Backbone as ProteinMPNN parsed JSONL, in Angstrom:
{"seq_chain_A": "MIAGVLADLLGAGTVDALFPNGISRYAIGGLLVGLGTVLIYLGTGITAGASTFLESTLSYVSGRSRFTQYRPSRDWRVVFTLGIIGGAAVYALIYQGDPWSIAGSAWTTEVSPWRLFLGGILVGIGTRVGKGCTSGHGICGVGSVSRTSLVGVATFLVVAIVTANAVSALGVGL", "coords_chain_A": {"N_chain_A": [[118.596, 146.276, 133.604], [118.539, 144.402, 131.453], [116.23, 145.353, 130.234], [117.13, 147.882, 129.484], [119.093, 147.281, 127.54], [117.472, 146.029, 125.612], [115.817, 148.202, 124.996], [117.647, 149.927, 123.805], [118.251, 148.445, 121.513], [115.727, 148.108, 120.231], [114.46, 150.558, 120.265], [113.163, 153.494, 121.883], [110.406, 153.115, 124.06], [109.432, 150.847, 122.803], [109.992, 148.496, 124.21], [108.385, 148.858, 126.466], [105.903, 148.775, 125.218], [105.848, 146.172, 124.194], [106.21, 144.627, 126.477], [104.26, 145.219, 128.764], [104.03, 144.67, 131.487], [106.574, 144.574, 132.375], [109.828, 142.935, 132.08], [110.97, 141.217, 133.851], [109.592, 138.993, 135.01], [109.452, 137.258, 132.851], [112.128, 136.818, 132.247], [112.986, 135.6, 134.631], [111.334, 133.338, 134.579], [112.325, 132.107, 132.24], [114.934, 131.53, 133.06], [114.364, 129.672, 135.1], [113.131, 127.621, 133.61], [115.267, 126.89, 131.968], [117.089, 126.032, 133.962], [115.656, 123.854, 135.014], [115.639, 122.185, 132.768], [118.363, 121.645, 132.477], [118.827, 120.307, 134.915], [117.208, 118.014, 134.588], [118.481, 116.846, 132.405], [121.096, 116.408, 133.438], [120.451, 114.682, 135.533], [119.243, 112.49, 134.303], [120.116, 112.149, 131.7], [118.47, 112.564, 129.601], [116.859, 114.47, 127.126], [114.627, 117.097, 127.73], [111.964, 117.349, 126.268], [108.587, 118.34, 125.86], [106.683, 116.936, 124.268], [107.654, 114.335, 124.117], [107.397, 113.553, 126.751], [104.627, 113.604, 127.089], [103.946, 111.694, 125.188], [105.128, 109.442, 126.304], [103.42, 108.983, 128.405], [101.285, 107.797, 127.201], [102.094, 105.191, 127.061], [101.044, 103.807, 129.146], [98.523, 103.025, 128.398], [98.624, 101.96, 125.867], [99.77, 99.365, 123.735], [101.418, 99.643, 121.618], [104.546, 99.656, 119.887], [105.746, 102.111, 119.552], [105.046, 103.549, 121.801], [105.655, 101.842, 123.942], [108.387, 101.853, 124.2], [109.059, 103.702, 126.07], [108.518, 102.685, 128.567], [110.469, 101.871, 130.614], [111.257, 104.322, 131.753], [109.049, 105.835, 132.324], [107.602, 106.621, 134.627], [108.723, 108.858, 136.098], [108.487, 110.652, 134.049], [105.76, 111.028, 133.822], [105.284, 112.386, 136.178], [106.637, 114.749, 135.554], [105.024, 115.644, 133.409], [102.58, 116.006, 134.767], [103.461, 118.029, 136.409], [103.784, 120.154, 134.605], [101.113, 120.639, 133.906], [100.037, 121.079, 136.468], [101.581, 123.283, 137.282], [100.688, 125.259, 135.526], [98.057, 125.417, 136.42], [98.385, 126.309, 139.071], [99.571, 128.803, 138.591], [97.442, 130.051, 137.246], [95.515, 130.088, 139.288], [96.732, 131.773, 141.163], [97.292, 134.173, 139.762], [95.09, 134.749, 138.142], [92.638, 134.643, 139.37], [89.615, 133.212, 140.843], [89.017, 129.942, 139.893], [86.57, 128.709, 139.861], [84.516, 130.452, 139.568], [82.353, 131.697, 137.075], [82.407, 134.159, 135.655], [85.146, 136.028, 134.661], [86.911, 133.972, 135.053], [89.855, 131.958, 135.408], [89.881, 129.886, 133.722], [88.565, 130.282, 131.359], [87.992, 131.281, 127.939], [87.842, 133.411, 125.076], [88.004, 132.28, 122.677], [86.602, 130.282, 120.16], [85.269, 126.986, 120.76], [85.567, 125.115, 118.607], [87.712, 126.155, 117.236], [89.747, 125.943, 119.11], [89.878, 123.156, 119.28], [90.573, 122.485, 116.603], [93.016, 123.844, 116.466], [94.474, 122.381, 118.36], [94.588, 119.876, 117.089], [96.107, 120.57, 114.809], [98.489, 121.391, 116.049], [99.279, 118.962, 117.18], [99.724, 117.435, 114.832], [101.788, 118.957, 113.702], [103.74, 118.593, 115.64], [104.35, 115.894, 115.339], [105.223, 115.832, 112.626], [107.358, 117.623, 112.766], [109.05, 116.249, 114.385], [109.062, 116.608, 117.181], [108.268, 118.951, 119.814], [107.786, 122.539, 120.074], [108.911, 123.42, 122.456], [110.786, 121.441, 123.08], [112.539, 121.556, 120.842], [113.134, 124.319, 120.864], [114.115, 124.941, 123.453], [115.757, 122.8, 124.434], [116.964, 121.692, 122.106], [118.062, 123.913, 120.651], [119.687, 124.865, 122.66], [121.56, 122.832, 122.762], [122.736, 123.12, 120.382], [121.705, 121.809, 118.129], [121.439, 121.08, 114.77], [119.098, 120.339, 113.425], [117.154, 121.241, 115.243], [117.695, 124.003, 115.265], [117.021, 124.705, 112.626], [114.354, 123.898, 112.738], [113.257, 125.641, 114.742], [113.662, 128.133, 113.513], [111.963, 127.754, 111.341], [109.485, 127.422, 112.679], [109.179, 130.021, 113.739], [109.112, 131.674, 111.424], [106.827, 130.645, 110.084], [104.888, 131.155, 112.062], [104.947, 133.975, 112.211], [104.207, 134.692, 109.576], [101.667, 133.463, 109.467], [100.29, 134.799, 111.573], [100.291, 137.418, 110.575], [98.856, 137.042, 108.187], [96.358, 136.167, 109.152], [95.64, 138.427, 110.612], [95.528, 140.338, 108.527], [93.405, 139.326, 107.082], [91.397, 139.847, 108.777], [90.413, 138.078, 110.637], [88.739, 137.15, 113.508], [88.32, 136.237, 116.988]], "CA_chain_A": [[119.711, 146.128, 132.703], [118.057, 143.754, 130.236], [115.287, 146.282, 129.604], [117.925, 148.938, 128.863], [119.698, 146.733, 126.323], [116.383, 145.861, 124.641], [115.378, 149.537, 124.576], [118.647, 150.429, 122.867], [118.127, 147.697, 120.258], [114.413, 148.227, 119.606], [113.975, 151.932, 120.265], [112.469, 153.923, 123.101], [108.974, 152.839, 124.129], [109.093, 149.544, 122.229], [110.013, 147.493, 125.275], [107.178, 149.059, 127.275], [104.75, 148.335, 124.434], [105.885, 144.713, 124.065], [106.166, 144.026, 127.802], [103.654, 146.217, 129.648], [104.213, 144.281, 132.893], [108.005, 144.417, 132.614], [110.396, 141.696, 131.538], [111.606, 140.407, 134.89], [108.929, 137.697, 135.187], [109.8, 136.392, 131.72], [113.533, 136.448, 132.43], [113.04, 134.627, 135.731], [110.733, 132.105, 134.063], [113.282, 131.498, 131.314], [116.024, 130.956, 133.849], [113.859, 128.475, 135.778], [112.955, 126.57, 132.598], [116.612, 126.44, 131.616], [117.629, 125.279, 135.09], [114.949, 122.573, 135.049], [116.117, 121.386, 131.645], [119.715, 121.191, 132.822], [118.723, 119.312, 135.992], [116.685, 116.761, 134.031], [119.528, 116.247, 131.573], [122.168, 115.908, 134.3], [119.955, 113.579, 136.348], [118.765, 111.327, 133.546], [120.726, 112.056, 130.374], [117.383, 112.659, 128.633], [116.439, 115.814, 126.763], [113.296, 117.288, 128.311], [110.923, 117.89, 125.401], [107.26, 118.027, 126.403], [105.941, 115.946, 123.488], [108.14, 113.012, 124.512], [106.819, 113.233, 128.053], [103.212, 113.283, 126.876], [103.904, 110.431, 124.449], [105.449, 108.348, 127.22], [102.231, 108.749, 129.229], [100.424, 106.872, 126.452], [102.561, 103.814, 127.222], [100.209, 103.161, 130.156], [97.272, 102.546, 127.821], [98.812, 101.423, 124.53], [100.802, 98.347, 123.598], [102.187, 99.897, 120.39], [105.976, 99.775, 120.164], [106.08, 103.54, 119.605], [104.845, 104.016, 123.164], [106.246, 100.948, 124.939], [109.818, 102.143, 124.359], [109.227, 104.606, 127.209], [108.119, 102.049, 129.83], [111.463, 101.878, 131.702], [111.461, 105.636, 132.38], [107.817, 106.613, 132.194], [107.021, 107.118, 135.877], [109.143, 110.227, 136.376], [107.983, 111.49, 132.958], [104.383, 111.372, 134.177], [105.396, 113.435, 137.189], [106.997, 115.953, 134.807], [103.827, 116.062, 132.683], [101.647, 116.545, 135.763], [104.04, 119.29, 136.858], [103.449, 121.175, 133.606], [99.693, 120.949, 134.068], [99.862, 121.651, 137.802], [102.186, 124.613, 137.298], [99.751, 126.173, 134.856], [96.895, 125.592, 137.294], [98.79, 127.158, 140.197], [99.722, 130.158, 138.055], [96.103, 130.587, 136.984], [94.872, 130.362, 140.574], [97.37, 132.907, 141.825], [97.285, 135.415, 138.991], [93.893, 134.998, 137.341], [91.395, 134.6, 140.128], [88.903, 132.009, 141.241], [88.684, 129.132, 138.717], [85.231, 128.143, 139.946], [83.524, 131.445, 139.171], [82.232, 131.735, 135.616], [82.851, 135.466, 135.163], [86.527, 136.347, 134.978], [87.595, 132.765, 135.467], [91.144, 131.638, 134.798], [89.713, 128.733, 132.847], [87.72, 130.609, 130.218], [88.613, 131.942, 126.805], [86.888, 133.901, 124.092], [88.228, 131.517, 121.45], [85.568, 129.283, 119.92], [85.727, 125.611, 121.008], [85.995, 124.436, 117.389], [89.049, 126.656, 116.898], [90.659, 125.313, 120.056], [90.018, 121.765, 118.862], [91.342, 122.472, 115.358], [94.382, 124.237, 116.808], [95.1, 121.237, 119.02], [94.877, 118.868, 116.061], [97.226, 121.075, 113.995], [99.705, 121.335, 116.871], [99.664, 117.551, 117.25], [100.303, 117.047, 113.537], [103.069, 119.647, 113.588], [104.689, 117.963, 116.559], [104.789, 114.644, 114.706], [105.981, 116.143, 111.405], [108.593, 118.289, 113.168], [109.794, 115.34, 115.262], [109.192, 117.191, 118.507], [107.499, 120.164, 120.052], [108.554, 123.782, 120.075], [109.716, 123.522, 123.678], [111.93, 120.54, 122.946], [113.482, 122.124, 119.886], [113.54, 125.674, 121.224], [114.866, 125.026, 124.709], [116.804, 121.78, 124.521], [117.682, 121.528, 120.843], [118.88, 125.098, 120.379], [120.705, 124.895, 123.708], [122.608, 121.865, 122.447], [123.171, 123.502, 119.035], [121.271, 120.802, 117.168], [121.12, 121.684, 113.475], [117.681, 120.078, 113.184], [116.37, 122.137, 116.088], [117.892, 125.38, 114.798], [116.174, 124.849, 111.436], [112.969, 123.791, 113.198], [112.846, 126.864, 115.431], [113.562, 129.185, 112.489], [110.741, 127.459, 110.584], [108.341, 127.753, 113.541], [109.054, 131.475, 113.838], [108.684, 132.223, 110.135], [105.433, 130.246, 109.856], [104.046, 131.867, 113.026], [104.875, 135.387, 111.811], [103.4, 134.76, 108.35], [100.287, 133.121, 109.813], [99.71, 135.888, 112.366], [100.036, 138.557, 109.68], [97.767, 136.676, 107.258], [95.109, 136.179, 109.92], [95.342, 139.831, 110.909], [95.154, 140.995, 107.271], [92.091, 138.818, 106.685], [90.419, 140.324, 109.758], [89.839, 136.959, 111.374], [88.665, 137.4, 114.943], [88.282, 135.064, 117.853]], "C_chain_A": [[119.249, 145.512, 131.382], [117.108, 144.684, 129.49], [116.034, 147.399, 128.89], [118.548, 148.487, 127.553], [118.637, 146.571, 125.239], [115.903, 147.211, 124.113], [116.361, 150.137, 123.577], [118.523, 149.751, 121.505], [116.833, 148.004, 119.508], [113.89, 149.654, 119.512], [113.171, 152.228, 121.521], [110.977, 153.631, 123.004], [108.577, 151.47, 123.613], [109.027, 148.473, 123.306], [108.764, 147.619, 126.136], [105.934, 148.585, 126.535], [104.693, 146.811, 124.349], [105.711, 144.01, 125.409], [105.574, 145.013, 128.802], [103.801, 145.906, 131.136], [105.683, 144.131, 133.254], [108.505, 143.08, 132.1], [110.95, 140.771, 132.604], [110.938, 139.043, 135.051], [109.264, 136.73, 134.056], [111.246, 135.926, 131.819], [113.679, 135.404, 133.528], [112.45, 133.291, 135.281], [111.668, 131.377, 133.117], [114.448, 130.851, 132.032], [115.582, 129.677, 134.562], [113.651, 127.319, 134.801], [114.315, 126.005, 132.196], [117.247, 125.599, 132.71], [116.973, 123.904, 135.193], [115.421, 121.632, 133.954], [117.499, 120.816, 131.928], [119.662, 120.108, 133.894], [118.204, 117.977, 135.476], [117.765, 116.072, 133.199], [120.656, 115.659, 132.431], [121.728, 114.698, 135.113], [119.622, 112.327, 135.575], [119.482, 111.106, 132.214], [119.7, 112.156, 129.261], [117.039, 114.118, 128.393], [114.975, 115.981, 127.115], [112.306, 117.955, 127.372], [109.547, 117.439, 125.868], [106.526, 116.966, 125.596], [106.385, 114.53, 123.83], [107.533, 112.594, 125.839], [105.35, 112.869, 127.905], [103.072, 111.947, 126.154], [104.197, 109.254, 125.375], [104.267, 108.012, 128.122], [101.298, 107.767, 128.528], [100.874, 105.418, 126.583], [101.78, 103.071, 128.304], [98.968, 102.514, 129.54], [97.425, 101.919, 126.437], [99.95, 100.411, 124.519], [101.661, 98.553, 122.36], [103.645, 100.158, 120.734], [106.423, 101.233, 120.264], [106.002, 104.062, 121.038], [105.55, 103.142, 124.201], [107.736, 101.186, 125.134], [110.09, 103.017, 125.589], [108.958, 103.945, 128.559], [109.186, 102.08, 130.923], [111.586, 103.225, 132.424], [110.19, 106.475, 132.438], [107.305, 107.216, 133.494], [107.441, 108.551, 136.181], [108.675, 111.17, 135.27], [106.527, 111.911, 133.22], [104.383, 112.478, 135.229], [105.735, 114.765, 136.52], [105.774, 116.513, 134.084], [102.797, 116.659, 133.641], [102.146, 117.871, 136.325], [103.758, 120.43, 135.899], [101.999, 121.616, 133.795], [99.439, 121.621, 135.414], [100.443, 123.053, 137.913], [101.294, 125.643, 136.641], [98.537, 126.446, 135.74], [97.227, 126.499, 138.478], [98.94, 128.604, 139.743], [98.35, 130.799, 137.85], [95.386, 130.934, 138.28], [95.435, 131.616, 141.234], [97.134, 134.21, 141.074], [96.0, 135.719, 138.247], [92.593, 134.783, 138.085], [90.838, 133.215, 140.379], [88.505, 131.181, 140.018], [87.251, 128.628, 138.72], [84.154, 129.163, 139.612], [83.517, 131.547, 137.653], [82.766, 133.051, 135.061], [84.285, 135.712, 135.603], [87.354, 135.148, 135.401], [88.919, 132.588, 134.73], [90.997, 130.573, 133.721], [88.831, 129.026, 131.642], [88.529, 131.287, 129.125], [87.513, 132.436, 125.88], [87.019, 133.153, 122.772], [87.172, 130.423, 121.347], [86.102, 127.868, 120.171], [86.214, 124.899, 119.748], [87.384, 124.899, 116.974], [90.094, 126.089, 117.847], [90.932, 123.868, 119.651], [90.88, 121.662, 117.604], [92.799, 122.843, 115.623], [95.137, 123.102, 117.47], [95.478, 120.141, 118.037], [96.085, 119.298, 115.226], [98.542, 121.06, 114.77], [100.197, 119.891, 116.972], [100.303, 117.063, 115.966], [101.676, 117.681, 113.366], [104.141, 119.039, 114.471], [105.214, 116.66, 115.97], [105.668, 114.929, 113.498], [107.341, 116.75, 111.76], [109.469, 117.467, 114.096], [110.084, 115.963, 116.624], [108.42, 118.488, 118.601], [108.407, 121.389, 120.074], [109.406, 123.905, 121.329], [110.951, 122.625, 123.597], [112.98, 121.087, 122.002], [114.03, 123.459, 120.365], [114.394, 125.762, 122.468], [116.043, 124.05, 124.698], [117.636, 121.687, 123.245], [118.578, 122.699, 120.508], [120.003, 125.191, 121.409], [121.846, 123.923, 123.452], [123.13, 122.044, 121.019], [122.887, 122.395, 118.017], [120.856, 121.494, 115.872], [119.636, 121.513, 113.151], [116.812, 121.04, 113.981], [116.51, 123.588, 115.656], [117.03, 125.653, 113.567], [114.709, 124.8, 111.829], [112.473, 125.067, 113.844], [112.724, 128.02, 114.446], [112.286, 128.998, 111.668], [109.51, 127.812, 111.397], [108.111, 129.258, 113.56], [108.543, 132.089, 112.55], [107.221, 131.898, 109.87], [104.496, 130.994, 110.804], [103.875, 133.335, 112.637], [104.002, 135.543, 110.567], [101.933, 134.486, 108.663], [99.612, 134.249, 110.581], [99.394, 137.096, 111.492], [98.915, 138.265, 108.694], [96.43, 136.712, 107.952], [94.682, 137.607, 110.225], [94.848, 140.567, 109.658], [93.764, 140.569, 106.799], [90.987, 139.258, 107.654], [89.746, 139.216, 110.536], [89.89, 137.278, 112.855], [88.671, 136.105, 115.728], [87.124, 134.191, 117.484]], "O_chain_A": [[119.539, 146.048, 130.312], [117.17, 144.794, 128.265], [115.626, 147.824, 127.81], [118.535, 149.225, 126.568], [118.867, 146.929, 124.083], [115.617, 147.35, 122.924], [115.953, 150.782, 122.611], [118.671, 150.397, 120.468], [116.843, 148.143, 118.285], [112.964, 149.921, 118.747], [112.583, 151.337, 122.133], [110.36, 153.879, 121.968], [107.501, 150.974, 123.945], [108.117, 147.644, 123.315], [108.151, 146.614, 126.498], [105.011, 148.051, 127.151], [103.614, 146.224, 124.425], [105.132, 142.926, 125.474], [106.307, 145.587, 129.606], [103.703, 146.814, 131.961], [106.008, 143.616, 134.324], [107.721, 142.206, 131.731], [111.361, 139.652, 132.296], [111.629, 138.037, 135.21], [109.35, 135.522, 134.275], [111.554, 134.774, 131.512], [114.416, 134.431, 133.368], [113.009, 132.234, 135.573], [111.791, 130.154, 133.186], [114.897, 129.765, 131.664], [116.339, 128.707, 134.623], [113.957, 126.171, 135.122], [114.489, 124.79, 132.097], [117.87, 124.574, 132.43], [117.653, 122.906, 135.43], [115.584, 120.433, 134.179], [117.769, 119.647, 131.652], [120.369, 119.105, 133.8], [118.699, 116.923, 135.875], [117.938, 114.856, 133.282], [121.114, 114.545, 132.179], [122.522, 113.791, 135.361], [119.704, 111.222, 136.111], [119.456, 110.004, 131.665], [120.009, 111.869, 128.105], [116.938, 114.907, 129.333], [114.164, 115.1, 126.829], [111.844, 119.056, 127.672], [109.364, 116.277, 126.231], [105.803, 116.159, 126.18], [105.563, 113.614, 123.831], [107.195, 111.427, 126.036], [104.881, 111.921, 128.535], [102.183, 111.157, 126.472], [103.587, 108.193, 125.246], [104.13, 106.869, 128.557], [100.6, 106.993, 129.184], [100.116, 104.507, 126.251], [101.841, 101.844, 128.378], [98.423, 101.562, 130.097], [96.453, 101.398, 125.889], [100.959, 100.58, 125.203], [102.538, 97.738, 122.072], [103.951, 100.797, 121.741], [107.373, 101.547, 120.982], [106.795, 104.914, 121.439], [105.996, 103.647, 125.232], [108.296, 100.759, 126.143], [111.215, 103.065, 126.087], [109.149, 104.578, 129.597], [108.837, 102.3, 132.083], [111.979, 103.262, 133.59], [110.257, 107.695, 132.587], [106.627, 108.242, 133.457], [106.589, 109.383, 136.494], [108.484, 112.361, 135.517], [106.125, 113.022, 132.875], [103.567, 113.399, 135.169], [105.176, 115.799, 136.885], [105.516, 117.715, 134.137], [102.21, 117.702, 133.352], [101.347, 118.739, 136.678], [103.517, 121.557, 136.331], [101.699, 122.809, 133.838], [98.714, 122.613, 135.492], [99.86, 123.917, 138.568], [101.155, 126.763, 137.131], [98.048, 127.574, 135.8], [96.428, 127.363, 138.841], [98.49, 129.524, 140.427], [98.128, 131.948, 138.234], [94.72, 131.966, 138.362], [94.69, 132.421, 141.794], [96.813, 135.232, 141.68], [95.825, 136.837, 137.761], [91.533, 134.745, 137.46], [91.497, 132.199, 140.158], [87.734, 131.657, 139.184], [86.759, 128.166, 137.691], [83.0, 128.793, 139.395], [84.572, 131.488, 137.02], [83.512, 133.044, 134.082], [84.6, 135.613, 136.789], [88.392, 135.305, 136.043], [89.076, 133.013, 133.585], [91.897, 130.385, 132.901], [88.391, 128.096, 130.967], [89.619, 131.803, 129.371], [86.39, 131.933, 125.907], [86.231, 133.371, 121.851], [86.884, 129.727, 122.321], [87.25, 127.573, 119.839], [87.186, 124.146, 119.813], [88.155, 124.117, 116.416], [91.212, 125.787, 117.428], [92.075, 123.412, 119.675], [91.805, 120.853, 117.545], [93.71, 122.229, 115.068], [96.312, 122.882, 117.177], [96.553, 119.548, 118.135], [96.98, 118.494, 114.964], [99.592, 120.75, 114.207], [101.395, 119.632, 116.861], [101.31, 116.356, 116.0], [102.62, 117.02, 112.934], [105.311, 118.978, 114.092], [106.402, 116.36, 116.092], [106.738, 114.337, 113.354], [108.351, 116.432, 111.133], [110.516, 117.937, 114.544], [111.193, 115.864, 117.149], [107.978, 119.047, 117.596], [109.633, 121.277, 120.091], [110.513, 124.441, 121.271], [112.04, 123.026, 124.008], [114.17, 121.084, 122.316], [115.233, 123.71, 120.287], [115.31, 126.581, 122.53], [117.187, 124.443, 124.928], [118.863, 121.613, 123.3], [119.731, 122.509, 120.121], [121.132, 125.551, 121.076], [122.976, 124.164, 123.878], [123.879, 121.206, 120.517], [123.718, 122.089, 117.162], [120.015, 122.393, 115.885], [118.995, 122.441, 112.658], [115.845, 121.591, 113.455], [115.529, 124.331, 115.679], [116.387, 126.698, 113.47], [113.903, 125.574, 111.313], [111.379, 125.532, 113.528], [111.781, 128.806, 114.532], [111.607, 129.971, 111.339], [108.583, 128.433, 110.876], [106.978, 129.718, 113.415], [107.644, 132.93, 112.572], [106.454, 132.776, 109.474], [103.418, 131.422, 110.391], [102.772, 133.876, 112.726], [103.151, 136.43, 110.514], [101.053, 135.197, 108.18], [98.478, 134.615, 110.272], [98.349, 137.726, 111.652], [98.109, 139.145, 108.396], [95.461, 137.234, 107.402], [93.506, 137.952, 110.11], [93.877, 141.321, 109.716], [93.038, 141.355, 106.192], [89.8, 139.068, 107.388], [88.636, 139.388, 111.039], [90.939, 137.631, 113.394], [88.982, 135.034, 115.208], [86.918, 133.146, 118.101]]}, "name": "protein", "num_of_chains": 1, "seq": "MIAGVLADLLGAGTVDALFPNGISRYAIGGLLVGLGTVLIYLGTGITAGASTFLESTLSYVSGRSRFTQYRPSRDWRVVFTLGIIGGAAVYALIYQGDPWSIAGSAWTTEVSPWRLFLGGILVGIGTRVGKGCTSGHGICGVGSVSRTSLVGVATFLVVAIVTANAVSALGVGL"}
């Protein structure tokens, strides 16, 4: 049903080109993320943005007030953070093969280490400047119709589209 609606909007063959493995896994994943977000909000009254959870983890090793504000609720946030990492690891083990073999490993990439490092630094800066991560704004903020998040998500999308096209036009590879 969803594929049919998308095909009508985008044109025949576009959905197959964009989603060669079908869209059901993405729809199910989106529903699970949304359900998890709702459960965290109903259980704690806290919006479930990933950068806040990672920042709260730093309260274990830093005495700065920025991090100590999370001490009363940090234990379950660490479990959430470990769940993100563990979920990715389980997915990789199931769908991408043996992580311990070098060839075809789930844990390898063709992207240069310096680019991964630089990308991580830029994401961290963007998270601070944008007052939250894309998941927090995109899932929780848009879901709660936050004006800041709506503007943030629109900005993320525009910058990502422009950057991807500029990189492609410049012929930059991995």
